Steps between C-alpha positions, in 0.01 A plus 500: 500500500638840401556788740263703282223246570571504870499878529178535303310234695631630833362841405163342424490341846586840649208642304268240655580653839426853379202429279263759650734791435582373152129465424441863594800616297386302197172690492660842533749418222230375265286810557792740456622329182157485336347843572499587128326182383130501416402330823746712698332818379152355553562429868748786561792282603707814555270591788502162679742484791374209708369146469171611651448769237591260221247245622228762532560647156584199281236223471565129476538389137471193278618423148183665365623835635789496252322476162792667324760300686731604779723807474789629706795735482765229504673335207307205358667170582290229334176463310334203667186296456293429808418135563127565466396329824150645487457579135676586176873551497589870520818691426675684779821700511727466799756769573874442490512624860244244619690216334835618637353502852406134460862434403593135495366410844285215373806344335757582769311401815538118489877529459510738795288270717703190411836681482595330175652600164283592202663289231396159364131581456234420241193713435193318373346819359571702186451878503391701199607853587429624146129416515265801505289297744791417730408329824618624837715188547708593195535859620614385845772277358606767252527750786701254709729446201550873445579568865757220507335256737391257228802386299461296183828321561350341814258294288573194293210601274617860456438482125134410562389772742430823311353394166194592295365162391603151607325170429503190721638668810477187725712308249762777484524549875515123565768457233719765661436373854612150403841645409562635851488279807627785719191726468447674835159659440209520258311828450147537363209741519260231617592177679265335252752588227757293685263206521444516125873480427581243769218274382611551141839360602331198661281424200745576219845413635552220246427727205716776646795265543452369146499853359805600703702197389396523136523881475145511365178658622166324526296819554452811291772757570635800316843473339622756754381287792648180353837668459501625858399161641777326306749711693409311819767251604411153634740244638435131443507461879223759547275339239553156650422641844172651378397167348587318823298749709186455289523122486584434866252522786598719792342670800708810431308780320553494125630856460750455782634194322528686171635816665668409831602861576144637469435747785178681412233575241301819460154587369154614598320240710305458821128564536306333221830396345593306815439165330786584262724559803428150627558340160821698464629389839463138391738573213752729673491364856424659834854634539475708180360843580223690320508878461156637421625774268283812538166664571424745221251650263581666172408827670737452795760255628416468869629203697794265528556183706755545777514130594549191291208256474237756606248649256477821700614842387648801678356813339802684359491852652639705209267366230196719576300694753298221662153506647274204574125469466319313776176381336345393829548835672466692171804713573841564349796443729870578499749213536562551872125469565471146363421205725676164469255236379263743330441529124535820299525631146822690422440851367803647322617840383792430272792649312319406179207739516220321683357640822321326788451208266292196593726202429206261533713252696400344829802461729530383860755645741717214625739706711703819504867522406605815681237749383417302186195276462575150372200365310366187338285522186143371518348583163312788343253734670263525206538149368148371559253277323140611505186356340214621718656713773705233680835675428732210579866607502811312398596437863183295556559311175858421601394374844241271341751360252752442779231294674442294184870415486432264789315276249646587160842565348537819297735794451301772327142624516279791405131578522273689261132540416317273257244744358377258232228361727242641738551532786866584443748280681866488593732296281807359673808458281754265650793288383403204722507179302317318780217756525152351459137607524526523878762774468245773412263377773774525761598844371139615534470360852823659623427836340164513674687475829728788402254740337155535653360713216604229256324239715182707513494564125575135421217384726262750334595368156655827382835327439533154347713211619864553393647286223849361455717554192841332487773720357866427427761664724668692218183697423495638853861606471423693183245723675737550797794597281653830602305521824641499849160437654292192419183522289230296675189646334491509120300714259191392307706510182754260649219271617359484147841427349580220742156342487512500121840330506703798384 
């Protein structure tokens, strides 16, 4: 680990202890810097000198309050596309200042926590930084690269990180991984990405070894990609070792046998993705750590894990001016007013031109690190399903599905409305091969226990009995792509596409 890493992370931990003062200073800086913007003139930023006056004068906002996009006085850093959690994907510009404040913390932190060097890594993802609809993940890695924390030479797949188009990524990443038994860590955006590549190795190792030995390729690749893969060097001993590992039974986790020096993996997980964590642990072993990457929206990077193996996030003090909405008390609080164990919605005023912005996330305060709340993510505030006034949210759906896991085996699920019949009914999409007709009945019974309005409307006949629709795992991943937060409730359009087999 470099001294630069250590100094930067140590400063972040100092910030955690001074978060209240930093929060106040963030607001005053944002107001001062943006007095001549349209919104700054509208609310007379030049005449606001306290948090209290700001909160009285500037209302809470949502995406609908920025019909012409966000604007600010700072230099534009990236043109991003939002993940579209609640609707169509939208474009959003994030300032160079906001991205520089995020630095490379999300990349640097696991090396700091484990006190280990940064070389001998492999990144499962590929980042298209030239795309006009760039995702936040690409911008974060590009920022980390520009500030010097993310070094291409640390990665065995350095030629396959920042590219525009690449086909058959699992093949490419597996091919490169097979060349290097000394890999220390695997990076990804989602832990699910790791599972895709690790399982690809398990299912296709014979074909990979054949291609490596014969210098041929059994999948479609560009000439550029073929040429770069042929530069990988394989010893006869390494290839024989891979074959022995896959043909010999062992209680040792597969990835630890293939990569004995593996120390950690990184990616978004926890919450609804927790099943991926368990599957991943079977492959990497209990002594291989997981770093849960980041808590972020396109509009604002907010939280970072400060412990390995915990999907909880310390809210980074310099990213925004933070407030929190308490839906139960119907009041907006400052960070020091939060209560451990309670749930809130983060409200952010950022260095990218959004003010008192409803993030729509539901987070629970786990603890405080100095003056900084450490939170876990529990879904979306406005993610509800509603046929006749029952307004069931994604938290209730998730609890019901967790209950069903006692009887069925599945990884992914989503719920939507089947409006093709009257009364309308819920349709449960799940990748459970063992699901049967009783699945929907059990779902209905458990949901009645969770949501009394649903029970009343079902008993009155205003909502029909739910139906089950089996869906392959990959289709769920497609609708999650680019999102940090899981999508539990799907749109009517998505329901129609899946039910019609598209």
